[in-house]
C-alpha positions, 0 to 999 in steps of 0.5 A: 676911274682914271688910270694915268700911269699903265702898271707893270706888265706881267710878261716884262719881268725877269726870270728873277722876278717871276718867281717873287710874283707867283709867291705873291698872296693873290687873294683878293683884299675885299670889300670890307678891307677896302671900305675900311681903308676909304673911310680911314682916308677920308677921315684923315684927309678932313682932320688934316684939313682942319689942321691946316695940312694939305693931305695925310694918307697911307705912305711910307716918309723916308728919304729918296723913293718911298714907294705907292701911297694912297690919298684922299686929296682934292675930293679925290681917292687917289694912287701916286707915288711918293718921294721924300716922303711927299706925294702923290706925285706923279699920280698913278690913278684917281678915283672919283667916288668911294664906291669906285675906289672900294670897287677897285681895291677890293679886287686887288691883291698883293700880286697884283699891286705889286705891279702897280707902279711905274718904278720898278716891281714889288718895291713898296707897293700896297700890300694888305699888311700895309693897308692893316697897318694903315687901320691901326689907331697908332699909325705912322708914316714913318719907315720905323713904325712900319717895321715893328708893325711888320715884326709884331705881326710876325710874332703873331 
């Protein structure tokens, strides 16, 4: 694993951010979810390459800063920032094997990933909800599609 950009230090959070951080889910994503995400990232990249597209992954696609995304690109699992629906640039972390990626992601949580950005705390970071949305057959990178998924998940 290569970390190119250090995550935000929890001690640097403001008085307003710290209660939000403490309320975020701290339960680990786990191996099962991390492995399913890794498999889909690989298959999605493979399909995209077959269509002449450079990469596909888990990310939001809208104007300006789109948060943090996950990709399988250049034979590496990559966490990177997304702007105007394009990424992963800059790359935050890269993993040379699926095992490395799964080990890292399985030990993460909404809370830990809220700090895994060079931008602002908890701004469109990787969450369990985003990971499960990505695993849906009809996953779309559009913000509106994620908002619909979010609404459906709240309705139960």
